[in-house]
N, CA, C and O of each residue as an XYZ file, in Angstrom:
348
protein
N       0.848     -1.181      0.000
C       0.000      0.000      0.000
C       0.894      1.246      0.000
O       1.878      1.307      0.737
N       0.553      2.217     -0.815
C       1.327      3.445     -0.930
C       0.924      4.422      0.163
O      -0.260      4.621      0.436
N       1.929      5.029      0.784
C       1.670      6.023      1.819
C       1.431      7.380      1.149
O       2.189      7.774      0.262
N       0.400      8.084      1.560
C       0.030      9.359      0.961
C       0.341     10.488      1.937
O       0.010     10.402      3.120
N       0.974     11.543      1.441
C       1.224     12.738      2.254
C       0.004     13.642      2.111
O      -0.205     14.246      1.059
N      -0.799     13.736      3.165
C      -2.036     14.523      3.102
C      -1.767     16.003      2.875
O      -2.635     16.717      2.374
N      -0.567     16.478      3.238
C      -0.254     17.899      3.074
C      -0.142     18.300      1.610
O      -0.189     19.488      1.288
N       0.005     17.332      0.728
C       0.123     17.628     -0.696
C      -1.239     17.648     -1.406
O      -1.318     17.981     -2.588
N      -2.299     17.296     -0.688
C      -3.637     17.276     -1.291
C      -4.165     18.699     -1.450
O      -3.941     19.550     -0.589
N      -4.863     18.953     -2.548
C      -5.400     20.295     -2.838
C      -6.382     20.810     -1.777
O      -6.478     22.015     -1.546
N      -7.096     19.901     -1.147
C      -8.120     20.314     -0.192
C      -7.590     20.520      1.233
O      -8.328     20.974      2.108
N      -6.321     20.191      1.468
C      -5.736     20.350      2.806
C      -4.957     21.654      2.843
O      -4.049     21.853      2.035
N      -5.299     22.553      3.775
C      -4.563     23.822      3.862
C      -3.127     23.586      4.318
O      -2.801     22.532      4.864
N      -2.284     24.573      4.086
C      -0.874     24.480      4.464
C      -0.731     24.523      5.987
O      -1.294     25.399      6.644
N       0.014     23.586      6.535
C       0.302     23.517      7.968
C       1.792     23.747      8.166
O       2.614     23.163      7.461
N       2.145     24.611      9.139
C       3.546     24.881      9.451
C       3.730     24.941     10.957
O       2.852     25.401     11.688
N       4.889     24.468     11.408
C       5.239     24.590     12.816
C       5.773     26.003     13.032
O       6.605     26.484     12.263
N       5.291     26.659     14.077
C       5.745     28.008     14.412
C       6.883     27.886     15.422
O       6.736     27.221     16.448
N       8.010     28.523     15.133
C       9.158     28.508     16.039
C       8.872     29.271     17.317
O       7.962     30.098     17.364
N       9.652     28.992     18.359
C       9.426     29.612     19.679
C       9.524     31.134     19.644
O       8.730     31.818     20.291
N      10.499     31.677     18.888
C      10.639     33.140     18.830
C       9.462     33.783     18.110
O       8.970     34.833     18.522
N       9.018     33.151     17.043
C       7.858     33.682     16.309
C       6.573     33.476     17.110
O       5.650     34.287     17.037
N       6.522     32.389     17.871
C       5.351     32.098     18.695
C       5.070     33.242     19.666
O       3.924     33.666     19.814
N       6.102     33.736     20.319
C       5.938     34.860     21.259
C       5.391     36.089     20.549
O       4.517     36.781     21.071
N       5.911     36.356     19.357
C       5.473     37.510     18.584
C       4.003     37.372     18.183
O       3.235     38.330     18.281
N       3.616     36.177     17.732
C       2.235     35.933     17.299
C       1.266     36.096     18.469
O       0.236     36.759     18.342
N       1.600     35.492     19.600
C       0.719     35.579     20.768
C       0.588     37.016     21.262
O      -0.487     37.442     21.682
N       1.682     37.752     21.207
C       1.647     39.162     21.623
C       0.795     39.980     20.655
O       0.017     40.839     21.070
N       0.952     39.702     19.362
C       0.177     40.414     18.344
C      -1.312     40.119     18.469
O      -2.142     41.011     18.295
N      -1.649     38.866     18.772
C      -3.058     38.485     18.925
C      -3.615     38.865     20.298
O      -4.826     38.833     20.515
N      -2.714     39.227     21.225
C      -3.100     39.567     22.595
C      -3.900     38.437     23.234
O      -4.991     38.632     23.771
N      -3.308     37.247     23.151
C      -3.989     36.047     23.639
C      -2.943     35.070     24.160
O      -1.782     35.114     23.753
N      -3.359     34.199     25.053
C      -2.480     33.141     25.550
C      -2.745     31.850     24.794
O      -3.802     31.678     24.187
N      -1.782     30.952     24.835
C      -1.941     29.668     24.149
C      -3.151     28.892     24.648
O      -3.781     28.153     23.892
N      -3.473     29.066     25.935
C      -4.585     28.324     26.520
C      -5.934     28.694     25.904
O      -6.904     27.953     26.061
N      -6.008     29.824     25.209
C      -7.273     30.247     24.595
C      -7.363     29.912     23.107
O      -8.401     30.142     22.485
N      -6.292     29.374     22.533
C      -6.311     29.005     21.116
C      -6.956     27.635     20.926
O      -6.900     26.796     21.825
N      -7.565     27.403     19.768
C      -8.133     26.082     19.485
C      -7.037     25.023     19.458
O      -5.865     25.337     19.250
N      -7.419     23.786     19.668
C      -6.489     22.656     19.717
C      -6.558     21.845     18.434
O      -7.561     21.848     17.720
N      -5.455     21.146     18.162
C      -5.422     20.164     17.087
C      -4.799     18.908     17.678
O      -3.751     18.973     18.321
N      -5.431     17.788     17.464
C      -4.979     16.542     18.057
C      -3.695     16.069     17.409
O      -3.523     16.184     16.196
N      -2.786     15.534     18.226
C      -1.503     15.077     17.710
C      -1.659     13.904     16.746
O      -0.716     13.577     16.026
N      -2.832     13.263     16.716
C      -3.087     12.157     15.799
C      -3.798     12.605     14.529
O      -4.175     11.773     13.703
N      -3.984     13.917     14.366
C      -4.547     14.473     13.135
C      -3.613     14.106     11.975
O      -2.394     14.208     12.115
N      -4.164     13.683     10.842
C      -3.303     13.282      9.718
C      -2.303     14.359      9.287
O      -1.191     14.029      8.874
N      -2.672     15.623      9.373
C      -1.749     16.693      8.984
C      -0.578     16.781      9.969
O       0.556     17.028      9.560
N      -0.844     16.583     11.251
C       0.223     16.618     12.252
C       1.132     15.409     12.077
O       2.351     15.533     12.192
N       0.563     14.257     11.802
C       1.376     13.064     11.555
C       2.276     13.262     10.340
O       3.431     12.835     10.346
N       1.754     13.908      9.297
C       2.567     14.181      8.101
C       3.688     15.163      8.428
O       4.812     14.994      7.955
N       3.397     16.188      9.233
C       4.442     17.130      9.655
C       5.530     16.421     10.463
O       6.710     16.749     10.343
N       5.128     15.452     11.283
C       6.101     14.700     12.081
C       7.029     13.877     11.188
O       8.211     13.722     11.496
N       6.503     13.355     10.095
C       7.335     12.591      9.173
C       8.381     13.485      8.516
O       9.475     13.027      8.186
N       8.047     14.753      8.328
C       8.967     15.706      7.695
C       9.939     16.283      8.722
O      11.143     16.340      8.470
N       9.423     16.716      9.889
C      10.212     17.469     10.877
C      10.629     16.688     12.113
O      11.363     17.217     12.948
N      10.191     15.463     12.253
C      10.464     14.710     13.470
C       9.335     14.903     14.474
O       8.340     15.559     14.168
N       9.481     14.336     15.675
C       8.406     14.402     16.673
C       7.998     15.836     17.021
O       8.838     16.727     17.153
N       6.704     16.029     17.162
C       6.152     17.328     17.535
C       5.619     17.216     18.957
O       4.791     16.353     19.250
N       6.087     18.073     19.821
C       5.676     18.052     21.228
C       4.290     18.650     21.399
O       3.839     19.467     20.597
N       3.624     18.219     22.474
C       2.374     18.875     22.861
C       2.683     20.341     23.136
O       3.806     20.682     23.509
N       1.704     21.196     22.956
C       1.814     22.633     23.214
C       2.601     23.369     22.121
O       2.978     24.526     22.305
N       2.850     22.702     20.983
C       3.508     23.345     19.851
C       2.464     24.128     19.056
O       1.349     23.651     18.848
N       2.826     25.315     18.621
C       1.919     26.159     17.852
C       2.038     25.823     16.365
O       3.141     25.726     15.826
N       0.891     25.649     15.712
C       0.827     25.320     14.287
C       0.090     26.441     13.567
O      -0.970     26.882     14.012
N       0.659     26.904     12.445
C       0.005     27.909     11.601
C      -0.661     27.176     10.436
O      -0.036     26.366      9.752
N      -1.930     27.477     10.230
C      -2.683     26.893      9.124
C      -3.083     28.037      8.198
O      -3.758     28.978      8.616
N      -2.661     27.948      6.941
C      -2.943     28.985      5.957
C      -3.939     28.441      4.949
O      -3.640     27.507      4.205
N      -5.121     29.032      4.930
C      -6.176     28.597      4.020
C      -6.320     29.599      2.891
O      -6.302     30.810      3.108
N      -6.462     29.075      1.684
C      -6.655     29.926      0.516
C      -8.090     29.769      0.031
O      -8.611     28.659     -0.074
N      -8.715     30.902     -0.261
C     -10.105     30.905     -0.698
C     -10.256     31.864     -1.872
O      -9.689     32.957     -1.855
N     -11.014     31.467     -2.892
C     -11.220     32.377     -4.020
C     -12.012     33.621     -3.632
O     -11.908     34.649     -4.301
N     -12.796     33.545     -2.568
C     -13.605     34.697     -2.162
C     -12.985     35.498     -1.021
O     -13.095     36.724     -0.991
N     -12.333     34.812     -0.084
C     -11.785     35.498      1.089
C     -10.291     35.775      0.973
O      -9.732     36.480      1.813
N      -9.642     35.241     -0.039
C      -8.196     35.418     -0.170
C      -7.461     34.434      0.723
O      -7.744     33.237      0.687
N      -6.531     34.914      1.515
C      -5.749     34.054      2.397
C      -6.123     34.338      3.848
O      -6.159     35.489      4.281
N      -6.400     33.265      4.590
C      -6.723     33.371      6.018
C      -5.728     32.534      6.803
O      -5.424     31.402      6.427
N      -5.225     33.093      7.893
C      -4.260     32.388      8.735
C      -4.924     32.049     10.061
O      -5.550     32.900     10.693
N      -4.779     30.796     10.472
C      -5.327     30.310     11.733
C      -4.201     29.679     12.530
O      -3.196     29.250     11.962
N      -4.361     29.622     13.827
C      -3.364     28.995     14.690
C      -4.044     27.945     15.547
O      -5.163     28.144     16.021
N      -3.358     26.823     15.744
C      -3.826     25.743     16.594
C      -2.666     25.294     17.477
O      -1.501     25.453     17.113
N      -2.992     24.736     18.633
C      -1.991     24.215     19.556
C      -2.130     22.691     19.584
O      -3.226     22.161     19.767
N      -1.012     22.001     19.403
C      -1.016     20.537     19.393
C      -1.302     20.035     20.805
O      -0.723     20.503     21.786
N      -2.212     19.071     20.874
C      -2.591     18.489     22.164
C      -2.709     16.985     21.997
O      -3.352     16.506     21.063
N      -2.091     16.246     22.900
C      -2.181     14.791     22.871
C      -3.418     14.317     23.598
O      -4.042     15.067     24.348
N      -3.759     13.086     23.372
C      -4.891     12.481     24.086
C      -6.230     12.908     23.513
O      -6.321     13.441     22.407
N      -7.265     12.657     24.299
C      -8.616     12.969     23.873
C      -8.989     14.378     24.274
O      -8.546     14.880     25.307
N      -9.818     15.022     23.442
C     -10.307     16.351     23.768
C     -11.391     16.243     24.819
O     -12.124     15.256     24.880
N     -11.481     17.261     25.635
C     -12.497     17.266     26.697
C     -13.593     18.225     26.342
O     -14.548     18.380     27.103
Protein backbone atom coordinates (compact mmCIF):
# COMPACT_ATOMS: atom_id res chain seq x y z
CA UNK A 1 0.00 0.00 0.00
CA UNK A 2 1.33 3.44 -0.93
CA UNK A 3 1.67 6.02 1.82
CA UNK A 4 0.03 9.36 0.96
CA UNK A 5 1.22 12.74 2.25
CA UNK A 6 -2.04 14.52 3.10
CA UNK A 7 -0.25 17.90 3.07
CA UNK A 8 0.12 17.63 -0.70
CA UNK A 9 -3.64 17.28 -1.29
CA UNK A 10 -5.40 20.29 -2.84
CA UNK A 11 -8.12 20.31 -0.19
CA UNK A 12 -5.74 20.35 2.81
CA UNK A 13 -4.56 23.82 3.86
CA UNK A 14 -0.87 24.48 4.46
CA UNK A 15 0.30 23.52 7.97
CA UNK A 16 3.55 24.88 9.45
CA UNK A 17 5.24 24.59 12.82
CA UNK A 18 5.74 28.01 14.41
CA UNK A 19 9.16 28.51 16.04
CA UNK A 20 9.43 29.61 19.68
CA UNK A 21 10.64 33.14 18.83
CA UNK A 22 7.86 33.68 16.31
CA UNK A 23 5.35 32.10 18.69
CA UNK A 24 5.94 34.86 21.26
CA UNK A 25 5.47 37.51 18.58
CA UNK A 26 2.23 35.93 17.30
CA UNK A 27 0.72 35.58 20.77
CA UNK A 28 1.65 39.16 21.62
CA UNK A 29 0.18 40.41 18.34
CA UNK A 30 -3.06 38.48 18.93
CA UNK A 31 -3.10 39.57 22.59
CA UNK A 32 -3.99 36.05 23.64
CA UNK A 33 -2.48 33.14 25.55
CA UNK A 34 -1.94 29.67 24.15
CA UNK A 35 -4.58 28.32 26.52
CA UNK A 36 -7.27 30.25 24.60
CA UNK A 37 -6.31 29.01 21.12
CA UNK A 38 -8.13 26.08 19.48
CA UNK A 39 -6.49 22.66 19.72
CA UNK A 40 -5.42 20.16 17.09
CA UNK A 41 -4.98 16.54 18.06
CA UNK A 42 -1.50 15.08 17.71
CA UNK A 43 -3.09 12.16 15.80
CA UNK A 44 -4.55 14.47 13.13
CA UNK A 45 -3.30 13.28 9.72
CA UNK A 46 -1.75 16.69 8.98
CA UNK A 47 0.22 16.62 12.25
CA UNK A 48 1.38 13.06 11.56
CA UNK A 49 2.57 14.18 8.10
CA UNK A 50 4.44 17.13 9.65
CA UNK A 51 6.10 14.70 12.08
CA UNK A 52 7.33 12.59 9.17
CA UNK A 53 8.97 15.71 7.70
CA UNK A 54 10.21 17.47 10.88
CA UNK A 55 10.46 14.71 13.47
CA UNK A 56 8.41 14.40 16.67
CA UNK A 57 6.15 17.33 17.53
CA UNK A 58 5.68 18.05 21.23
CA UNK A 59 2.37 18.87 22.86
CA UNK A 60 1.81 22.63 23.21
CA UNK A 61 3.51 23.35 19.85
CA UNK A 62 1.92 26.16 17.85
CA UNK A 63 0.83 25.32 14.29
CA UNK A 64 0.01 27.91 11.60
CA UNK A 65 -2.68 26.89 9.12
CA UNK A 66 -2.94 28.98 5.96
CA UNK A 67 -6.18 28.60 4.02
CA UNK A 68 -6.66 29.93 0.52
CA UNK A 69 -10.10 30.90 -0.70
CA UNK A 70 -11.22 32.38 -4.02
CA UNK A 71 -13.61 34.70 -2.16
CA UNK A 72 -11.78 35.50 1.09
CA UNK A 73 -8.20 35.42 -0.17
CA UNK A 74 -5.75 34.05 2.40
CA UNK A 75 -6.72 33.37 6.02
CA UNK A 76 -4.26 32.39 8.73
CA UNK A 77 -5.33 30.31 11.73
CA UNK A 78 -3.36 29.00 14.69
CA UNK A 79 -3.83 25.74 16.59
CA UNK A 80 -1.99 24.21 19.56
CA UNK A 81 -1.02 20.54 19.39
CA UNK A 82 -2.59 18.49 22.16
CA UNK A 83 -2.18 14.79 22.87
CA UNK A 84 -4.89 12.48 24.09
CA UNK A 85 -8.62 12.97 23.87
CA UNK A 86 -10.31 16.35 23.77
CA UNK A 87 -12.50 17.27 26.70
